[in-house]
N, C-alpha and C positions, 0 to 999 in steps of 0.2 A: 500279463503281458507273457507269462510261461505259457499259458495256453493259445494264442494265437502262433506264439512261433513253434510253438510243436503241429498244431495246425496245418499251418505254410511247410513246416518239415517234411512230416507225413505225403500231403499233398504233391508235393515235387516228388517225393520218391514214390507215391503210385505212379504218378504221370511217368515217371522213365523207367517203370516196372513194366507195366501197358506199354509202351514204342518199344523196349526189348522185346515181348512174345507176342507181337503184331508178325513180323515174319513166319513166326514159328504157325500159328494161325491158317497165315495166310500157305501156304505150304502143306499143311492137314487140308485146308476146303477143296485146294487144286488139285488134289488127292484122290479125291472124288469128285471128280466133275469130269464131263465127258470132254472129249479133245475140241471135238465141235463147237463147244459153246465158249474154251478157251479161245478157236481163232474167230469167234462170232464177236470177241472184247468182253466176255465178260471177266475181269480180274476181279472183284469180291471175293469177301470173306463165304458169301450163300451160294451152298453147289446148286444150281437150278436151272432147267429144260425147258425151251421157250421154243411155241412150234406153230404153227397150224391146223387143225383136223377139220373133220367134212365128213358129215352122216351120210353118206348116199342115199339111204334107203329111209330116212326118220325113225328108223324104228330103232337104231343103236349100232348099223351098219359104221363104223368107224373106222376112218385111215389118217393118218397121217402125212399132209400134204405140202407141195410148197406152189406159190403164187404163181404164174408166171405172166398172167396178165389180165385186166380184166375187160370187158365186153358188156355195157346196159348193166343188166341186172346177174349177168354170170359173170361169171369165173374161170379162165382156165389154169389146170394146176398140173403135176403131178400127182402119182399116188403111191406112198410108202406102206413097205411092211415094217413089222418088228425089230427087223432084222436092218432096218433104211436100204434096201432093195427098191427099187422100182417094181412095182406092177402093173403099174398104168399110166402112160405118155401122152399131154398134152387133150387132159380131159375136160370138157364143160358140164360146171355144176351151178346149179344156183348160189348166189352170195349169200342168205341168209343161212344156208347149211354152213358155211364155212365162222367157224373158232378159235378164235386165241387162247392158248391156252401157255398158262406162266406157273412152274410148278416145283416146290422144291427134288429135286432127287439125288440121290449119291449110287455113284457108279463105284461099286466097292472090286469088280471085275473089274481095276484098275492094278488092284497089289496083286492079286495072283499073276498077271500077265507080266506082269514088272519081275516078281521072281521066277516067272520061266522064260524069261527072257533069255537070263545069262547064269548061269551057276549058282548063284546067290544062298544056297543049302552050300555048298563046297567054300563059298566066303565065308559064313558065318563062322563053320566047324573049325575053317585055320585061325579066323580070329580068337576064339574062346580058349585052343588049346594054347597060341601065343600068349591070349593075356594071362590068363589064371598062371600059365608057369613064370612071367615074370614077376603075379602078387607075387608069387609062392617065393621066386630068388630074392625081389626086393625087402620083403617082411624079415628074411632070414639074413641078408648083408646089411640091412639099417638098421635093426634092433642089435646087432653084435657092436657095430661103428659107431652108432648111438649113444652105447654104453659105455664106451672106450670113451669116449670125446666126452660125455656127462661126468661119469663117477671114477674114472682110473688119470693119474698123472703121470707122463711119461715126457721127455726132453719134448719141443718141438711142438707140443698138442695143439695150441692155438694156432698156428703160421701152419697145420697141414688142415686143418676145420676148414682156416678161412680163404687155402688154397683152392679147398672142395666149394665153399662156396662161388668164391668168381669165378668156377666154371660153368655157371649159372649164365654168367653174363654172356657167355660163348656163341655164337647162333649155330645149327648144323649145321648148315653150306658149308661152313669153315673144316669143318673133321668131318665131313663125308666122303669126302675122296681120300683121303687119308686113310680112314675105314674101309674105302672099297677096296685098295691096296691091301691090309693088313689083311681083310677075309679075304680076297683071291689066291694068298699065299697061303691061308689056313687051308682053301679047299672049301668053305664054309659058305659063298654064293649059291644060290638056290636050293639052300638049307634052313632047317626051322632052326638051325645055330644060330645063323643071321640076325633071324627076327630074333629069338629070346637073348643067346648069351649076353649080347651088349648091355643089355635094358637089366638085367635082373640086379643092376643098384642104380639107386636113385640119389639126387643127393639131396633135394628136397626134400625126401623120407629121410634121410638122415639126421636134419634141420629137424624137422616138426619133432621125430621122437630125441631128440639132442633134449630140445626145450620143455619137455613137459620129464625126461627124466632126472633134471637137473633141481626139479620142484619137486621128487621126495625127498621129505627128512632123510636127513645123515642119520636119525638115531635108528634106521630099521636097518640099515648097513651093517654097522656095529654092534646092532643083538645078532643077526644075524652071526659078524663075524663069531661074536662069543660062543656059538652054538656050534661053529666049524664047519660052515657051509665055505665053499671055494666060490670065486666072483660067478662063475655061471651057473653055480648054484644060485646065488641070491637074483642074474639076471632074470632065472629060470621062474624059480616059486618068489620074488616082491615085484623084482619091476613089472613083468610081463601081467604078473593079473591085477596091477594098479596101472596099469594102459592099455585096458580093453579099448578105450573110446578114439583116443589117437592113434592107433593100430589099426581100426577097424577106417578110420578118417584116411589114413598113408597109404592103407588096402584099396579106399574107392579111389583113390585119387591116380594110385598105379594103374589101375584097371582102367578108368576115362582115358586118363597118359594112352595107355596103352592099344586099346580101341580105335580111337584117333589118330595112329600115326598110320600117316599117311609116304611121307616124302622118304624115311628110311626101306621099309619095301619096297617103295618101287624103285626105287638104285638097285638096293641088293635082291631081289627078284625076279626071275624074269618067268620062271614054270609056274604056267597058269593055274595047274595043283594047285600052287600054293600062295598066291594071293589072298590077301587079307584083305578085308568088307572095304575098307575105302578103297583101295584100289581100285577094286573092282567092281565100284561104283563109278570111279572117272571112267572106269573104261566101255560102262556103260551108257553113261553120258552123252557119249563119242558117238555112240549106236543108236541113240534112242536121242537126241539132239531135238527133233523137230517134235518129239510126243512128251511137252512140258507135261500133262498130269502123269504119265508113265517117271520120270524124272521124280517129281513131286513124293509119289505114290514110294519109290525106291528110296528116296529121304527120310520118308519118316517113317520105314520099318528100320533103317539103318541107325536110326536114332532113339528109337522109342524105346529098346533098353537100359542107355544110359538117362535114357529120364525117369523111366520109373527104379530106378535105381538111385536116382541124388530123390524122389520124393519119399522114397523112404528113410533114406538113411539122413534128410537134411538136416532136421536136431543134431543127429549127431557129429555131425559134421558140425554147425555154428557153435555146438560144443566143447568141442576140443579144440577152436583156432580161439576162442575166448580163452581156456581154461588152461592150456598149453605156448600154444602158437605166437601170443604178445608180449610172453615174457622174456626178460632177456637172460 
């Protein structure tokens, strides 16, 4: 019975996983299709081209054609060159010389065209600057705050901690207008300060690190205290070296959150030179709304860094949650 239950469980999980990744496969396959095939209704996962070809000389002089009408043993067609330009209109050819072809073809030029359509290079640079700076700030503030909540004693510690945790339930639209007014008075709108400073503290990171710091044996701190180590020294020499896994996980989640940020930079930044990737992608989608292949290409190279980051660090992420995130 145990094997049956395990088989059912893994089957259900596998099906759920397949359904979750299907949209990503569709996005990737659409990004390498031609817009013509998408307009024709090719919505599947295999990018292919389907067209009629005519051999004019019978010796390999082949052109793509579009059949206009048939007349006995002949067809009236338009001929096209490799750039899809008409080179001959309403030409009569033998029916036996026209062949239908359907073959897999990847149009990688979509990525280059999407990249050059708007300044994605600038958007990537802004996003990297903001994300890396936010991750550094979150690691510093998160480590200090988590150490205080986990290992230090002071009045109101639990109340302050649970107050912090409760703030995670407040949706961003509730505080975005007061934040906008505050940043306006600070003259930080349309600056990197507006994108970075409010996000150098992350409550989830504090929670995750606190859970791990509490699991470190007290004897290590007692021994460090006997050796004359200060609290900051204990944090630097004992806690952080023993927390590399959970620190890496917190940094990854902070980086992903900053990379995917949309509403905040959309409201706080109006300067095109300071747009981050997600905001730039939204402007691109409005500009190229009818070009599905370019939209999918832009979406693909926008999420590719995050996918690679997760694939590289997935074992570390899972291990840190199991070892620290589920402890009380």
